[in-house]
C-alpha positions as CSV (number, residue, x, y, z in Angstrom):
1,M,-114.8,6.0,-97.1
2,S,-112.6,8.3,-95.5
3,D,-108.8,7.8,-95.8
4,T,-108.4,8.6,-91.8
5,T,-107.0,5.8,-89.8
6,T,-108.9,5.3,-86.9
7,L,-106.9,3.9,-83.8
8,D,-108.8,0.6,-82.3
9,R,-109.5,1.8,-78.7
10,T,-109.2,-2.0,-77.7
11,S,-105.6,-2.3,-79.2
12,P,-103.0,-2.2,-76.4
13,L,-100.5,0.6,-75.8
14,P,-97.1,0.6,-76.5
15,A,-94.7,-0.9,-73.5
16,R,-92.5,1.2,-72.4
17,P,-88.8,0.6,-72.9
18,A,-87.2,-1.0,-69.8
19,A,-84.5,2.2,-68.8
20,T,-87.9,3.9,-68.3
21,R,-89.3,1.9,-66.4
22,R,-86.2,1.3,-64.4
23,R,-85.9,5.1,-64.1
24,A,-89.3,5.2,-63.1
25,R,-88.6,2.8,-59.9
26,G,-85.6,4.4,-59.0
27,P,-81.7,2.5,-58.7
28,G,-82.1,-1.0,-59.2
29,G,-85.5,-1.3,-60.1
30,M,-86.6,-1.0,-56.3
31,S,-90.3,1.3,-55.9
32,P,-89.5,4.9,-54.3
33,R,-91.6,3.8,-51.5
34,V,-89.1,0.8,-50.4
35,G,-86.6,3.9,-49.7
36,W,-89.1,6.0,-47.9
37,L,-90.0,2.9,-45.3
38,F,-86.2,2.5,-44.6
39,I,-86.1,6.5,-43.8
40,L,-89.2,6.4,-42.1
41,P,-88.3,5.4,-38.5
42,N,-85.6,8.3,-38.7
43,L,-87.9,10.9,-40.2
44,L,-90.0,10.5,-37.4
45,G,-87.2,10.8,-34.6
46,F,-86.5,13.9,-36.1
47,A,-89.5,14.9,-36.2
48,L,-90.4,14.2,-32.6
49,F,-87.3,14.7,-30.8
50,T,-86.0,17.9,-33.0
51,L,-88.3,19.5,-35.3
52,I,-91.2,19.4,-33.3
53,P,-88.8,20.4,-29.8
54,L,-87.4,23.1,-31.7
55,L,-90.8,25.0,-33.2
56,S,-92.4,24.7,-29.7
57,G,-89.3,26.3,-28.5
58,L,-89.3,29.1,-31.3
59,A,-93.3,29.2,-30.3
60,I,-92.9,29.6,-26.7
61,A,-90.0,32.1,-26.8
62,F,-93.0,35.0,-27.6
63,T,-95.3,33.7,-24.6
64,D,-95.5,34.2,-20.6
65,W,-95.6,30.7,-19.6
66,D,-95.0,29.4,-15.8
67,V,-95.9,25.8,-17.1
68,V,-97.7,24.7,-14.1
69,S,-100.6,26.3,-14.8
70,G,-100.8,24.8,-18.1
71,L,-101.9,25.9,-21.2
72,E,-104.7,27.9,-19.9
73,G,-101.6,30.1,-18.7
74,L,-100.1,30.8,-21.7
75,S,-100.1,33.9,-22.9
76,F,-98.9,35.5,-26.1
77,V,-96.7,38.6,-25.2
78,G,-94.8,39.1,-29.0
79,L,-91.2,40.2,-28.1
80,A,-91.4,41.2,-24.7
81,N,-89.2,38.7,-23.7
82,F,-86.5,39.7,-26.2
83,T,-86.8,43.5,-25.3
84,E,-86.7,42.3,-21.7
85,L,-83.4,40.3,-22.8
86,A,-81.7,43.7,-24.4
87,G,-81.4,44.9,-21.1
88,D,-80.9,42.4,-18.5
89,P,-77.2,43.0,-16.9
90,A,-77.8,38.8,-16.0
91,F,-77.9,37.6,-19.7
92,W,-74.9,40.1,-21.3
93,S,-72.5,38.3,-18.3
94,A,-73.8,34.5,-19.5
95,V,-72.8,35.8,-22.8
96,R,-69.3,37.5,-21.8
97,R,-68.9,34.0,-20.2
98,T,-70.1,32.2,-23.1
99,L,-67.9,33.7,-24.9
100,T,-65.2,33.2,-22.5
101,Y,-66.0,29.7,-22.0
102,A,-65.9,28.7,-25.8
103,G,-63.6,31.3,-27.0
104,F,-60.5,29.8,-24.6
105,G,-61.7,25.8,-24.9
106,V,-62.2,24.8,-28.0
107,P,-58.9,26.7,-29.6
108,L,-56.9,25.0,-26.9
109,T,-58.9,21.6,-27.5
110,M,-58.3,21.8,-31.2
111,A,-54.2,23.1,-30.7
112,G,-54.2,19.6,-28.1
113,G,-55.9,17.8,-29.8
114,M,-53.4,18.5,-33.5
115,A,-50.3,18.1,-31.2
116,L,-51.2,14.7,-29.8
117,A,-52.4,13.7,-33.3
118,L,-49.0,14.9,-35.1
119,A,-47.1,12.9,-32.4
120,L,-49.2,9.5,-32.7
121,N,-48.5,10.1,-36.4
122,G,-45.3,8.7,-36.4
123,E,-44.4,4.8,-35.7
124,V,-45.3,5.1,-31.8
125,P,-45.4,1.8,-29.8
126,G,-49.3,1.1,-29.2
127,R,-50.3,3.7,-31.1
128,A,-53.8,1.5,-31.4
129,A,-54.2,1.6,-27.3
130,L,-53.2,5.8,-27.1
131,R,-56.2,6.2,-29.4
132,V,-58.3,4.3,-27.2
133,I,-57.1,5.6,-23.8
134,F,-57.3,9.0,-25.5
135,F,-60.6,9.2,-27.1
136,I,-62.3,7.2,-23.1
137,P,-62.7,11.0,-21.7
138,H,-65.5,11.7,-24.9
139,I,-67.5,8.8,-24.1
140,V,-67.9,8.8,-20.4
141,S,-70.8,10.5,-19.1
142,S,-70.5,14.3,-18.2
143,I,-71.2,13.1,-14.0
144,A,-68.2,11.0,-14.2
145,I,-65.8,13.4,-15.7
146,G,-67.0,15.9,-12.9
147,F,-66.9,13.3,-10.2
148,V,-63.4,12.7,-11.0
149,W,-62.1,16.1,-11.2
150,L,-64.3,17.2,-8.1
151,L,-61.7,15.0,-6.2
152,L,-58.6,16.3,-8.4
153,L,-59.8,20.0,-7.5
154,N,-60.6,19.5,-3.9
155,P,-59.1,22.7,-2.6
156,S,-57.7,20.8,1.0
157,S,-57.0,17.4,-0.2
158,G,-56.9,17.0,-3.6
159,L,-54.1,16.0,-6.0
160,I,-53.7,19.3,-7.9
161,N,-53.6,21.4,-4.3
162,L,-51.6,18.7,-3.2
163,G,-48.7,18.4,-5.9
164,L,-49.2,22.6,-5.8
165,T,-48.3,22.5,-2.3
166,T,-45.3,20.3,-2.7
167,I,-43.3,22.3,-4.9
168,G,-43.5,25.0,-2.7
169,I,-47.0,27.1,-3.4
170,S,-48.1,27.6,-0.1
171,D,-51.8,29.7,-0.8
172,P,-53.1,27.4,-4.3
173,P,-56.2,28.1,-5.9
174,T,-59.5,27.1,-4.1
175,W,-60.4,25.9,-8.2
176,L,-64.2,25.3,-7.8
177,V,-65.6,27.3,-5.3
178,S,-63.8,30.8,-6.1
179,Q,-65.0,32.8,-8.1
180,D,-61.9,33.8,-9.9
181,W,-61.0,30.1,-10.7
182,S,-64.5,28.4,-11.2
183,L,-65.1,29.3,-15.1
184,P,-61.2,28.9,-15.9
185,S,-61.6,25.4,-14.0
186,L,-64.3,23.9,-16.3
187,I,-62.0,25.3,-19.3
188,L,-59.2,22.9,-18.6
189,I,-62.0,19.8,-17.8
190,A,-63.8,21.0,-21.4
191,I,-60.3,21.0,-22.8
192,W,-59.1,17.5,-21.1
193,S,-62.1,15.8,-22.2
194,G,-62.4,17.0,-25.2
195,V,-58.7,16.4,-26.9
196,G,-58.9,12.9,-27.4
197,F,-62.0,13.6,-29.7
198,H,-59.9,16.1,-31.7
199,A,-56.8,13.9,-31.8
200,V,-59.1,10.9,-33.4
201,I,-60.4,13.1,-35.7
202,Y,-57.0,14.9,-36.7
203,L,-55.4,11.5,-36.7
204,S,-57.5,9.8,-39.3
205,A,-57.8,13.3,-41.6
206,L,-53.7,12.6,-41.5
207,Q,-53.6,9.4,-41.8
208,S,-55.2,9.6,-45.2
209,M,-53.2,12.3,-46.2
210,P,-51.7,11.8,-50.0
211,T,-47.4,11.8,-48.7
212,D,-45.8,12.8,-52.0
213,L,-46.9,16.1,-51.0
214,H,-44.8,16.2,-48.2
215,E,-42.2,14.5,-50.6
216,A,-42.0,17.0,-53.5
217,A,-41.7,19.7,-50.4
218,A,-38.9,18.6,-48.9
219,I,-37.2,17.8,-52.5
220,D,-37.7,21.7,-52.9
221,G,-35.9,22.3,-49.5
222,A,-39.0,23.0,-47.5
223,G,-38.4,22.2,-43.6
224,P,-40.5,20.4,-41.1
225,L,-42.2,24.1,-40.1
226,R,-42.9,25.0,-43.6
227,R,-44.1,22.3,-44.2
228,F,-46.8,22.0,-41.7
229,F,-47.7,25.0,-42.6
230,T,-47.7,25.0,-46.6
231,V,-49.0,21.0,-46.5
232,T,-50.3,19.8,-43.6
233,W,-52.0,22.8,-42.1
234,R,-53.7,23.8,-45.9
235,S,-54.4,19.9,-45.7
236,L,-56.1,19.7,-42.9
237,M,-58.6,22.7,-43.0
238,P,-61.9,21.2,-44.2
239,T,-61.0,19.0,-40.5
240,T,-60.5,22.0,-38.5
241,T,-63.2,23.6,-40.1
242,F,-65.8,20.8,-38.9
243,L,-64.0,20.3,-35.8
244,L,-64.2,24.3,-35.0
245,I,-68.2,24.7,-35.6
246,T,-69.0,21.4,-33.9
247,S,-66.7,22.1,-30.7
248,M,-68.2,25.5,-30.2
249,I,-71.9,24.5,-30.5
250,S,-71.2,21.8,-27.8
251,Q,-69.2,24.0,-25.8
252,S,-71.5,26.8,-26.0
253,Q,-74.4,24.7,-25.2
254,G,-72.6,23.0,-21.9
255,F,-74.8,22.1,-19.4
256,G,-73.8,19.2,-17.8
257,L,-70.0,19.8,-16.1
258,I,-71.5,23.3,-14.8
259,A,-74.4,21.9,-13.1
260,F,-73.0,18.9,-11.3
261,L,-69.5,21.0,-10.6
262,T,-70.5,24.6,-9.7
263,Q,-74.5,25.3,-10.3
264,G,-73.3,29.0,-12.1
265,G,-71.4,29.8,-8.9
266,P,-70.2,30.4,-6.9
267,G,-72.4,33.3,-6.9
268,D,-73.1,33.6,-10.8
269,S,-69.1,33.3,-12.0
270,S,-69.7,30.3,-14.0
271,T,-73.4,30.9,-15.4
272,T,-73.4,30.4,-19.0
273,M,-76.0,31.4,-21.6
274,S,-77.2,27.3,-21.1
275,Y,-77.3,27.6,-17.7
276,L,-78.9,30.6,-17.2
277,M,-81.7,29.2,-19.7
278,Y,-82.3,26.4,-17.3
279,Q,-82.6,28.2,-14.1
280,N,-85.3,30.3,-15.6
281,G,-87.1,27.9,-17.1
282,F,-86.8,24.9,-14.1
283,Q,-85.8,27.1,-11.6
284,F,-87.5,29.9,-11.8
285,Y,-90.6,28.8,-14.2
286,R,-90.2,31.4,-16.7
287,F,-90.6,28.9,-19.9
288,G,-91.0,31.9,-22.2
289,Y,-88.2,33.6,-21.3
290,A,-85.6,31.0,-20.8
291,A,-86.7,30.5,-24.6
292,A,-85.8,33.4,-25.6
293,I,-82.3,33.0,-24.4
294,G,-82.3,29.8,-26.2
295,V,-83.8,31.1,-29.4
296,T,-80.7,34.1,-29.2
297,S,-78.1,31.5,-28.3
298,F,-79.0,29.4,-31.4
299,I,-79.0,32.5,-33.6
300,G,-75.6,33.2,-32.3
301,V,-74.4,30.5,-33.0
302,L,-75.6,30.4,-36.6
303,I,-74.3,33.2,-37.3
304,L,-70.6,32.8,-36.0
305,S,-71.3,29.4,-37.8
306,V,-71.9,30.7,-41.2
307,L,-68.7,33.5,-40.7
308,F,-66.6,30.6,-39.9
309,W,-67.4,28.5,-42.6
310,R,-67.0,31.6,-45.1
311,L,-63.8,32.4,-43.8
312,Q,-62.7,29.3,-44.5
313,R,-63.5,28.5,-48.4
314,N,-60.9,28.6,-50.7
315,Q,-58.5,28.0,-48.0
316,G,-57.9,24.5,-47.7
317,L,-55.2,22.5,-50.5
318,Y,-57.6,21.6,-52.4
319,S,-60.0,24.2,-53.1
Protein backbone atom coordinates (compact mmCIF):
# COMPACT_ATOMS: atom_id res chain seq x y z
CA MET A 1 0.00 0.00 0.00
CA SER A 2 1.42 3.37 -1.06
CA ASP A 3 2.13 6.07 1.51
CA THR A 4 1.24 8.78 -1.00
CA THR A 5 -2.01 10.45 -0.17
CA THR A 6 -4.19 10.97 -3.21
CA LEU A 7 -6.55 13.95 -3.13
CA ASP A 8 -10.15 13.14 -3.64
CA ARG A 9 -11.17 14.82 -6.89
CA THR A 10 -14.69 15.16 -5.60
CA SER A 11 -13.64 17.15 -2.54
CA PRO A 12 -14.44 20.90 -2.77
CA LEU A 13 -11.61 23.36 -3.44
CA PRO A 14 -10.67 25.68 -0.59
CA ALA A 15 -12.58 28.93 -0.74
CA ARG A 16 -10.65 32.09 -1.52
CA PRO A 17 -10.39 34.60 1.29
CA ALA A 18 -12.99 37.36 1.29
CA ALA A 19 -10.33 40.05 0.75
CA THR A 20 -9.13 38.27 -2.41
CA ARG A 21 -12.68 38.07 -3.71
CA ARG A 22 -13.21 41.79 -3.06
CA ARG A 23 -10.00 42.67 -4.90
CA ALA A 24 -11.12 40.59 -7.87
CA ARG A 25 -14.48 42.34 -7.94
CA GLY A 26 -13.14 45.85 -7.38
CA PRO A 27 -13.69 48.50 -4.66
CA GLY A 28 -16.81 47.94 -2.65
CA GLY A 29 -17.24 44.45 -4.05
CA MET A 30 -18.58 45.84 -7.35
CA SER A 31 -17.91 43.94 -10.56
CA PRO A 32 -15.61 45.78 -13.03
CA ARG A 33 -18.27 45.23 -15.68
CA VAL A 34 -20.54 47.66 -13.84
CA GLY A 35 -17.87 50.35 -14.03
CA TRP A 36 -17.37 49.77 -17.74
CA LEU A 37 -21.13 50.03 -18.28
CA PHE A 38 -21.16 53.42 -16.52
CA ILE A 39 -18.39 54.87 -18.70
CA LEU A 40 -19.57 53.18 -21.90
CA PRO A 41 -21.78 56.13 -23.06
CA ASN A 42 -18.87 58.54 -22.64
CA LEU A 43 -16.49 56.18 -24.44
CA LEU A 44 -18.93 55.80 -27.33
CA GLY A 45 -19.35 59.58 -27.57
CA PHE A 46 -15.57 60.07 -27.52
CA ALA A 47 -15.07 57.42 -30.20
CA LEU A 48 -17.85 58.68 -32.50
CA PHE A 49 -17.31 62.44 -32.19
CA THR A 50 -13.59 62.77 -31.37
CA LEU A 51 -11.43 59.74 -32.08
CA ILE A 52 -12.94 58.65 -35.41
CA PRO A 53 -13.07 62.23 -36.85
CA LEU A 54 -9.49 62.80 -35.66
CA LEU A 55 -8.19 59.65 -37.35
CA SER A 56 -10.30 60.34 -40.44
CA GLY A 57 -8.90 63.87 -40.72
CA LEU A 58 -5.38 62.54 -40.39
CA ALA A 59 -6.02 60.01 -43.16
CA ILE A 60 -7.69 62.58 -45.46
CA ALA A 61 -4.62 64.84 -45.13
CA PHE A 62 -2.74 62.38 -47.35
CA THR A 63 -5.40 62.36 -50.07
CA ASP A 64 -6.86 64.56 -52.77
CA TRP A 65 -10.62 64.66 -52.27
CA ASP A 66 -13.37 67.09 -53.24
CA VAL A 67 -16.08 65.11 -51.32
CA VAL A 68 -18.57 65.88 -54.13
CA SER A 69 -17.43 62.91 -56.20
CA GLY A 70 -17.85 60.55 -53.26
CA LEU A 71 -15.40 57.87 -52.23
CA GLU A 72 -14.65 57.14 -55.89
CA GLY A 73 -12.90 60.49 -56.15
CA LEU A 74 -10.65 59.81 -53.16
CA SER A 75 -7.04 59.42 -54.27
CA PHE A 76 -3.92 58.97 -52.16
CA VAL A 77 -1.27 61.64 -52.78
CA GLY A 78 1.14 61.00 -49.92
CA LEU A 79 2.90 64.10 -48.62
CA ALA A 80 1.89 66.28 -51.58
CA ASN A 81 -0.49 68.40 -49.48
CA PHE A 82 2.16 69.09 -46.87
CA THR A 83 4.73 69.88 -49.57
CA GLU A 84 2.30 72.38 -51.09
CA LEU A 85 1.71 73.91 -47.67
CA ALA A 86 5.42 74.54 -47.22
CA GLY A 87 5.49 76.69 -50.34
CA ASP A 88 2.10 78.38 -49.99
CA PRO A 89 2.41 82.11 -49.09
CA ALA A 90 -1.24 82.21 -48.03
CA PHE A 91 -0.58 79.49 -45.46
CA TRP A 92 2.41 81.27 -43.93
CA SER A 93 0.47 84.53 -43.82
CA ALA A 94 -2.30 82.70 -41.96
CA VAL A 95 0.28 81.26 -39.55
CA ARG A 96 1.59 84.77 -38.85
CA ARG A 97 -1.91 86.11 -38.22
CA THR A 98 -2.75 83.17 -35.97
CA LEU A 99 0.38 83.76 -33.91
CA THR A 100 -0.48 87.46 -33.70
CA TYR A 101 -4.09 86.75 -32.76
CA ALA A 102 -3.15 84.28 -30.03
CA GLY A 103 0.12 85.96 -29.07
CA PHE A 104 -1.58 89.20 -28.11
CA GLY A 105 -4.99 87.84 -27.13
CA VAL A 106 -3.90 85.12 -24.70
CA PRO A 107 -1.50 87.10 -22.44
CA LEU A 108 -3.72 90.21 -22.41
CA THR A 109 -6.77 88.11 -21.52
CA MET A 110 -4.86 86.39 -18.73
CA ALA A 111 -3.50 89.68 -17.39
CA GLY A 112 -6.97 91.23 -17.44
CA GLY A 113 -8.47 88.18 -15.76
CA MET A 114 -5.85 88.21 -13.01
CA ALA A 115 -6.27 91.94 -12.39
CA LEU A 116 -10.03 91.51 -12.19
CA ALA A 117 -9.68 88.53 -9.85
CA LEU A 118 -7.35 90.46 -7.53
CA ALA A 119 -9.86 93.32 -7.44
CA LEU A 120 -12.74 90.95 -6.63
CA ASN A 121 -10.77 89.00 -4.05
CA GLY A 122 -11.27 91.66 -1.40
CA GLU A 123 -14.43 92.71 0.37
CA VAL A 124 -16.28 93.98 -2.68
CA PRO A 125 -20.06 94.62 -2.36
CA GLY A 126 -22.02 92.34 -4.65
CA ARG A 127 -19.02 90.17 -5.48
CA ALA A 128 -21.15 87.14 -6.40
CA ALA A 129 -23.26 89.18 -8.81
CA LEU A 130 -20.16 90.71 -10.37
CA ARG A 131 -18.68 87.26 -10.93
CA VAL A 132 -21.82 86.23 -12.82
CA ILE A 133 -21.83 89.42 -14.89
CA PHE A 134 -18.19 89.04 -15.91
CA PHE A 135 -18.67 85.34 -16.69
CA ILE A 136 -21.70 85.83 -18.96
CA PRO A 137 -19.70 86.61 -22.16
CA HIS A 138 -18.01 83.22 -21.86
CA ILE A 139 -21.29 81.32 -22.05
CA VAL A 140 -23.00 83.52 -24.65
CA SER A 141 -22.79 82.31 -28.24
CA SER A 142 -20.17 83.84 -30.49
CA ILE A 143 -22.90 85.01 -32.87
CA ALA A 144 -24.55 87.09 -30.15
CA ILE A 145 -21.19 88.55 -29.13
CA GLY A 146 -20.35 89.30 -32.75
CA PHE A 147 -23.67 91.03 -33.35
CA VAL A 148 -23.18 93.32 -30.34
CA TRP A 149 -19.66 94.25 -31.40
CA LEU A 150 -20.77 94.71 -35.00
CA LEU A 151 -23.05 97.48 -33.73
CA LEU A 152 -20.42 98.95 -31.42
CA LEU A 153 -17.69 99.02 -34.10
CA ASN A 154 -19.81 100.37 -36.93
CA PRO A 155 -17.60 103.00 -38.60
CA SER A 156 -20.34 105.61 -39.01
CA SER A 157 -22.89 104.99 -36.26
CA GLY A 158 -21.14 102.76 -33.72
CA LEU A 159 -20.97 103.93 -30.13
CA ILE A 160 -17.17 103.58 -30.00
CA ASN A 161 -16.51 105.86 -32.96
CA LEU A 162 -19.16 108.32 -31.77
CA GLY A 163 -17.35 108.46 -28.44
CA LEU A 164 -13.97 108.96 -30.13
CA THR A 165 -15.42 111.75 -32.25
CA THR A 166 -16.81 113.41 -29.14
CA ILE A 167 -13.38 113.60 -27.50
CA GLY A 168 -11.84 115.21 -30.59
CA ILE A 169 -10.67 112.32 -32.80
CA SER A 170 -11.96 113.42 -36.19
CA ASP A 171 -10.84 110.35 -38.16
CA PRO A 172 -11.48 107.28 -35.95
CA PRO A 173 -10.55 103.77 -37.16
CA THR A 174 -12.94 101.92 -39.42
CA TRP A 175 -12.29 98.77 -37.35
CA LEU A 176 -13.70 95.61 -38.93
CA VAL A 177 -13.76 97.00 -42.49
CA SER A 178 -10.13 98.10 -42.40
CA GLN A 179 -7.21 95.88 -43.37
CA ASP A 180 -5.10 97.51 -40.67
CA TRP A 181 -7.67 97.31 -37.88
CA SER A 182 -9.65 94.11 -38.55
CA LEU A 183 -7.27 91.76 -36.71
CA PRO A 184 -6.75 94.13 -33.72
CA SER A 185 -10.55 94.44 -33.51
CA LEU A 186 -10.90 90.66 -33.31
CA ILE A 187 -8.20 90.53 -30.63
CA LEU A 188 -10.08 93.17 -28.63
CA ILE A 189 -13.32 91.18 -28.86
CA ALA A 190 -11.56 87.95 -27.88
CA ILE A 191 -10.07 89.64 -24.80
CA TRP A 192 -13.43 91.07 -23.78
CA SER A 193 -15.23 87.74 -24.13
CA GLY A 194 -12.55 85.70 -22.33
CA VAL A 195 -11.42 87.91 -19.46
CA GLY A 196 -14.41 87.01 -17.27
CA PHE A 197 -13.72 83.27 -17.46
CA HIS A 198 -10.08 83.82 -16.53
CA ALA A 199 -11.12 86.06 -13.65
CA VAL A 200 -13.44 83.41 -12.19
CA ILE A 201 -10.77 80.70 -12.41
CA TYR A 202 -8.11 82.96 -10.89
CA LEU A 203 -10.51 84.08 -8.16
CA SER A 204 -11.22 80.48 -7.18
CA ALA A 205 -7.48 79.84 -6.92
CA LEU A 206 -6.94 83.00 -4.87
CA GLN A 207 -9.69 82.10 -2.41
CA SER A 208 -8.23 78.63 -1.86
CA MET A 209 -4.75 80.03 -1.21
CA PRO A 210 -3.61 79.71 2.45
CA THR A 211 -3.46 83.13 4.13
CA ASP A 212 -0.63 82.21 6.48
CA LEU A 213 1.90 82.53 3.64
CA HIS A 214 0.98 86.17 3.10
CA GLU A 215 0.98 86.81 6.82
CA ALA A 216 4.45 85.30 7.20
CA ALA A 217 5.76 87.36 4.27
CA ALA A 218 4.26 90.53 5.74
CA ILE A 219 5.89 89.82 9.10
CA ASP A 220 9.23 89.43 7.32
CA GLY A 221 8.76 92.92 5.87
CA ALA A 222 7.70 92.06 2.32
CA GLY A 223 5.57 94.74 0.68
CA PRO A 224 2.45 94.10 -1.46
CA LEU A 225 4.39 93.90 -4.72
CA ARG A 226 6.99 91.51 -3.33
CA ARG A 227 4.28 89.35 -1.74
CA PHE A 228 2.52 89.16 -5.09
CA PHE A 229 5.57 87.87 -6.98
CA THR A 230 6.94 85.59 -4.24
CA VAL A 231 3.69 84.15 -2.89
CA THR A 232 0.64 84.90 -5.03
CA TRP A 233 2.19 84.49 -8.47
CA ARG A 234 4.02 81.29 -7.62
CA SER A 235 0.93 79.85 -5.95
CA LEU A 236 -1.07 80.60 -9.10
CA MET A 237 1.46 78.96 -11.42
CA PRO A 238 -0.57 75.72 -11.98
CA THR A 239 -3.70 77.78 -12.67
CA THR A 240 -1.76 80.07 -15.00
CA THR A 241 -0.39 77.09 -16.94
CA PHE A 242 -3.86 75.60 -17.29
CA LEU A 243 -5.32 78.88 -18.56
CA LEU A 244 -2.37 79.50 -20.85
CA ILE A 245 -2.64 76.14 -22.60
CA THR A 246 -6.44 76.08 -22.87
CA SER A 247 -6.60 79.70 -24.06
CA MET A 248 -3.89 79.12 -26.63
CA ILE A 249 -5.77 76.10 -27.99
CA SER A 250 -9.07 78.01 -28.02
CA GLN A 251 -7.77 81.15 -29.73
CA SER A 252 -5.62 79.31 -32.25
CA GLN A 253 -8.77 77.48 -33.32
CA GLY A 254 -11.00 80.57 -33.16
CA PHE A 255 -13.46 80.56 -36.04
CA GLY A 256 -16.96 81.75 -35.10
CA LEU A 257 -16.22 85.45 -34.60
CA ILE A 258 -13.99 85.61 -37.67
CA ALA A 259 -16.59 83.93 -39.87
CA PHE A 260 -19.38 86.18 -38.62
CA LEU A 261 -17.60 89.54 -38.45
CA THR A 262 -14.97 89.63 -41.20
CA GLN A 263 -15.10 86.41 -43.27
CA GLY A 264 -11.31 86.51 -43.21
CA GLY A 265 -11.18 90.02 -44.71
CA PRO A 266 -10.98 92.69 -45.79
CA GLY A 267 -8.82 90.91 -48.34
CA ASP A 268 -7.14 88.27 -46.23
CA SER A 269 -6.20 90.58 -43.34
CA SER A 270 -7.97 88.45 -40.72
CA THR A 271 -7.61 84.99 -42.29
CA THR A 272 -6.18 82.72 -39.61
CA MET A 273 -5.31 79.04 -39.97
CA SER A 274 -8.76 77.92 -38.86
CA TYR A 275 -10.50 80.15 -41.40
CA LEU A 276 -8.04 79.16 -44.14
CA MET A 277 -8.86 75.53 -43.40
CA TYR A 278 -12.58 76.34 -43.71
CA GLN A 279 -12.03 78.15 -47.01
CA ASN A 280 -10.11 75.28 -48.58
CA GLY A 281 -12.53 72.67 -47.32
CA PHE A 282 -15.98 74.21 -47.74
CA GLN A 283 -15.42 76.89 -50.37
CA PHE A 284 -12.77 75.38 -52.64
CA TYR A 285 -13.66 71.72 -51.86
CA ARG A 286 -10.03 70.78 -51.23
CA PHE A 287 -10.64 68.59 -48.22
CA GLY A 288 -7.24 66.91 -48.34
CA TYR A 289 -5.44 70.25 -48.30
CA ALA A 290 -7.74 71.56 -45.54
CA ALA A 291 -7.05 68.43 -43.47
CA ALA A 292 -3.31 68.99 -43.94
CA ILE A 293 -3.73 72.52 -42.54
CA GLY A 294 -5.61 71.09 -39.56
CA VAL A 295 -2.95 68.45 -38.87
CA THR A 296 -0.19 71.07 -39.08
CA SER A 297 -2.11 73.33 -36.70
CA PHE A 298 -2.61 70.45 -34.28
CA ILE A 299 1.09 69.59 -34.28
CA GLY A 300 2.06 73.22 -33.72
CA VAL A 301 -0.34 73.66 -30.80
CA LEU A 302 0.81 70.36 -29.31
CA ILE A 303 4.47 71.42 -29.46
CA LEU A 304 3.70 74.79 -27.84
CA SER A 305 1.60 73.13 -25.13
CA VAL A 306 4.37 70.69 -24.23
CA LEU A 307 6.90 73.55 -24.25
CA PHE A 308 4.82 75.70 -21.91
CA TRP A 309 4.21 72.73 -19.65
CA ARG A 310 7.90 71.94 -19.37
CA LEU A 311 8.84 75.58 -18.78
CA GLN A 312 6.49 75.89 -15.80
CA ARG A 313 7.71 72.74 -14.04
CA ASN A 314 9.37 73.40 -10.68
CA GLN A 315 8.28 77.05 -10.86
CA GLY A 316 5.27 76.80 -8.55
CA LEU A 317 5.34 77.49 -4.85
CA TYR A 318 4.77 73.82 -3.94
CA SER A 319 7.03 72.27 -6.58
